[in-house]
Structures are given as structure tokens and as C-alpha cells.
N, C-alpha and C positions, 0 to 999 in steps of 0.2 A: 504494500500500500504506500509506503514512503516513496518508492520510486515514481509513483504517479504524480506526486506533488500536487495534491488536491487543493484547489482554492478554498479560502475560508468559508465561502458561500455553500460548500458541500456539507450535507448533514451526514455524519457517521453514526450508525446505530449499532450498539453492542447487543446483538440478539440473544446473548446469554442472559443478560439482565433486563433487556427490553425486547421481549419476543415480537416477532413479526405478527401482524394482524391479518385476518382474512382479507381485509380491503387491500393491504399492501401486497399480499401474494397474488391477488386478482390483477392488480396493476402490473406486477412482474409478468404474470401469465399473458396479459394482453400484448406485452412487448416481446416476450420470448416465444409465444406460440404453443407452448406445452409446459405442463408441470414437470414432466420427465426431464426436460432440459435444465430445470432448476434443481434437480435432485442429485445428491451426492451418493454415488454407489461405493464410495470409499469410507462412508460412515461406519463406525464400529458396530452400531446397532443393525446395520444392513447385513453384516456378516453373522452377528449373533442370532438374528431372527431368521436366518437362511432365506432372505427375501429374493435372492437371485433365482431360487427354485420355485417361486410363487408367481402366478400370473398377476401382474399389477397393471391397472388401468390408470389413466391420467388422474382421475379423482382420488385414487389410492395414494399416488405420489403427493398430491395436495394435502391430504389428511396427515400423511407421515411428516411432511415438512412442518405443518402447523403443530404437530404433536411434540416434536423434538428438534431443536435448532440444528443439531449436527446433520440432519438430513438435507439442509439447504447447502448447495454448492456455493462456496465463498471464494472471493468476495463477489458481491453483486453490486454493480455500479450502474446507476441510471443517470443519464445525462440527456435532458430534453426528451426526445422520442427514441433514444437508443438505450439498449441494455447490454451489458457485458457481464458474463457469468463465468466465474472460475479464474484461475491464475495461469492459464496457458499463455505462452508467449504471444500468440495471436490475439487473445482477448485483452491482454495488458496493453499491447501496441494499439489495438483498436480504441481502447479507453483513452490512452494518451492522446491520440489524434483527435478524438471527439472533444476532449477537455481543453486541449491546448492549441487545437487547429493545426 
């Protein structure tokens, strides 16, 4: 996150102490196109619950994300009408371009 050099106008939310709301996840969904794209399959609970062997629908992903913060792929950066999900090089570069032009 520090490499993005976010302007002071950006709001950073600690989802451990301030969980995302249904309204926020719906906003993310409208930009991302699916709840699955917001979902982290690296979450410890994903492995513990053996979710890879269960058929999950988009609404299942939404429910899991709202249930426990670790199911949200992080970071999620929203800038105007763009969303960047995760910390892959491509996503970080896209976020930088969006933020800093």
C-alpha cells in the first residue's frame, strides 16, 4: 500500500475493526462484476472448511466475505469508477495509473 502513495483524500478502512457493509460489497460487486473476483481463495478458512471441494455460487462468495474479513481479497482500491483487487503487479500498476495519471 505504501508504494501506491495514496493521496490524503483516500479513505482507508481497516476491515478487521470496521467490517465491510452489505452496501459496500454491493458497490464493489457493481464495479468488479462478480463476488468471486473479490474472494480470496488463499484465506485460511477457505482451506479449513474445504471450500474448494464445494460448489459455490456468487451469492455464497458474498455471504462468506460478509461473514469473515479474511475472505475478501486485499487490498481493494476504488478510484472513481475503477476497482483494483489484490496485490498482483498488474493490479498495483493499474491502481497507480488510475490514482496518479
